[in-house]
N, C-alpha and C positions, 0 to 999 in steps of 0.2 A: 790356227785360233779357232775357238768355238765362239761363236757371237751371242749376245743376249737373246736375239729373237730364232736363234736355231729352235728354242722352246716353241715356238710356233707350229711347228709340228704335232708338238703334245697340246699345246693349248685347243688347237684345232681337236677335242676330242668330241666336236659336234661336227654334223654336217648334212647335206641334202637327204632328203628323207628317204628311208627305204622300207616299206611295210611289208607286214607279213598278209600275203594274200590265203588266209587260213580259215575263211570263214565256214567249210564242212569240217574243220576240227571241232568247231563251236558245239557244244551239246544243245541242241533246240530246246527251246521253253514248251512244253505239253500244254494243251489246253483239252485236257479231258471232258468227256460228255457226262452229263450228271443221270440220275436215274428216268429222268423226263426227256431225255436227249438233247437237252440245250448245252450249249458250248460255257464251260465255267471259265471264266477270264482269272488267269493266274498273275502276279506281280511279275513284271520284267525284272528279269537277273542280266547286268552287265557280265560279259565274258571277256572284253577288251578294252584295253586301254592305250589310247594314242597319245603321242605327245610331240611337240617340236620346240625349237628354242633358238637363239642366237647370243653369242657373246662377243665384246669387242675389247679387243687391249690395244696398248699403245701402236704396236706394229704388227698385229694381228687380228684378223676377224674369223668366225667360223659360224656356221649353220648346221644345225642336226635335227633328227625326227626319228621315230623308232615305235614300236608298237610290241606289247605284252599279251598274249592269248592264253587265257583259262580255258582248257578245253573241257574241264568235267564238273567244273563249278565255278561260283559266282568270283570275280575278279578280286573281290574282297574278302573272299572265304578260304578257307586252309587247300592246298592242293597244288597240282603240277603247273608250272609255267613255263610258257615258251616265247622267247623275246627274239627280236630283231632289230637292230639300230643302223642308221648309216648318216656320214657326215662328209663334210667338205669344207675346206677352208683355205685361206691365202696368209703369207706373212712374209718380212722381209727383214735384212740384217745386213750387216757391214764387218768386216775384219782384213787386217793385213794378209796378204798372199805373197808367196815368193815369186817374184818376176825378175829372170835373168839372176844377175848377182845380187839383186836389190828386193824391196818389196813395194808393194803399194795397197792401199785400202781398198778392197773391193766391196760392191753392194750386189747382195743377194736378193732374190726373189723367190720364193717358193711357195706351193702350194701341195696339199694332200687330201686324199679320200679314204673313207674307212668303212669297212661293215662288221660288225658283230652277230654271231648266232651263238644265242645260249639257253640252255634249259636250267630250270631252277624249280625252287618249292616256296609257298607263301604259307608261314604259321603265326597264327594268332596267339598269344599268351597274353590273355585278359586286355591291360593298357597298352601292351607291347607288340609291335608288329614287326617280325623279322622274315627278310626275304634274302635266298643265297641263290647265286647263279654261279655256272662255269661253262664253258664251250670256247668257240674259236674266234679270234680277231684277225682281219687282213687289211693291210695299208700300203697305199702307193703314193712314195715320196717324189716329188719333182722338184729340182733346182736349177734355177739358171742365174748366170751362167753355171756349169758344174761345178762344185766345189770338193776338192778332192781329200778335205782335210775332215769330212764330215762320215760317219757310218750310219747316219740316219736319210738313206736316199734310197730309190728304187722300190719294187715291191717287196712284201712279206708277209709272212704267215706266223701265227703264234697262239697259245694258249691263252685263256683270261677267265679271271674267277672275281666276283663282286660280292659284296655285303651290303643290305640296306636297311636300316633301322627306323622305326617310327615310336614315339614314346609318349601319349596322352599324360602327363605329370598331374593336370588337373583339368577341369572343365575351362580353364582360361590358359593354361601354360602347356606349351608341347616342346618336345625337341626332336631332331633326326641327325642321323649319323649315316653317309654313304662312303663306301671304299673300295676300290677296283684296283686290281694287277693283272698287268699281262705280259707274257715273256717276249713280244717282240719287242726290241730295243728297251726292256726292262722297265716299262710305261707304267704308270701309277697314277692314282688321282685320288682325294679325299675332300668332302665337304661337310660340316657341321653348321647344325641352325639351333638356336634357341629362340621360341617365337612365345608372343603373347597375343592373345584374342581380344581385342578392346572393343572389337563387336562380334557378333555369332559367325559371322563369315569373313571379317577381316583380320588380320594377323600383320603384327611388325616385330621386328627382331635383328638379332645379330647373325651374322655369318662369318665364320673363317673357313678356309681353303686350302688346298696345296695341290700341285700335281708335278710330273717330270718324268725325266727318262736317263737314259746313263749320261748325257750329255747335259743338261740343264734340269734346274730346278725354279720353281715359282711358287710363292706364297701369296696369299691375298686376305684381307680383311675389310667388313663394310657391313651395310646393312640392307635388310630386305623388307617389301611390302607384298603379302599375298593374301587375294582374293579367291575365296572358294564357294562352289555352289554344290548340291546334290551329285552331280556327273562330273564334276573336274575342277579346276583351278587355275589362275593367272598369276604369275608372280615375276617380280623385278628384283634387283639388288645391282648395288654398286659400292664403291669404294676405292681401295688403294692397294695395289699390287707391286711385288719387288720380286727381282730377279736374279739367280746365279748361275754363272755358265763355266762347264769345265773346260779349261785353254789348253791343256796338252801337258805333256810331261816336262817341268821346269818352269811352268809358267803359271803366275798366280791367277785363281779364279776371278771371271770377271763378274761384279754386281752391279745392278743398275739401280738408281734411287727410285723411290716411290713413284707410280704412276698411275694414274684412274683406270679402272674397269667397268663395264655394265653387261648383265646379262638380263634377259627376258624368256621366260617359258612358260607353254601353254599346255594344261593335259587334258583329256576327255576321257570318260568310259561309257562305254554301249555296248 
């Protein structure tokens, strides 16, 4: 029987930081000399984006971190992108398992660690920003005690693709949509936000999202608060989530009633 929190392995789409040590890839800001032999100071251009965060659901938690490098242009300008993301999390679930000629409910504890290595491109179309990525994802799932009914366990390697968009609807309103899919366990994730800047640096809005794999799906609905400054942002969201888990042939899918969730994320450019 597939348990609701088998999705923990997918909710854990986040986890311990795994940053790219690629300073040498970054195009250096030049400080040329003028005709008088004096150094001209040029504005600093950010080539790195570093982020970290956490999320918590009823039976799962996760941490994540990552970095994006723009080797040939500024991080907010058109051009090639290199990205590395890492994560770790833990989850619990329970379900009936065969014991002798009968069955009993077994409680399971799982954890997962993953790494994504992606190559992408950033394109600015007036008020619309588009980022596309593709590359590899690897994950290691561990479940105790061993669960013979799940296929989501042990190490794995697969391909991954992602699309991220940001649209400045007006000076006050904006929206963002992020989607990704990985061939490892048919993992997917999506999130949409509609925000309103009631202050130049502070936004509030609505958030919807979904994620899953071949054994579990989860949807969430809530709100968020986002504070931004010239070189970064801090965002928090919360609301309700609901799960649906595949139970196997001849068994109805198992759905869980709404439960609260919360996320926190931080991003900096340098």
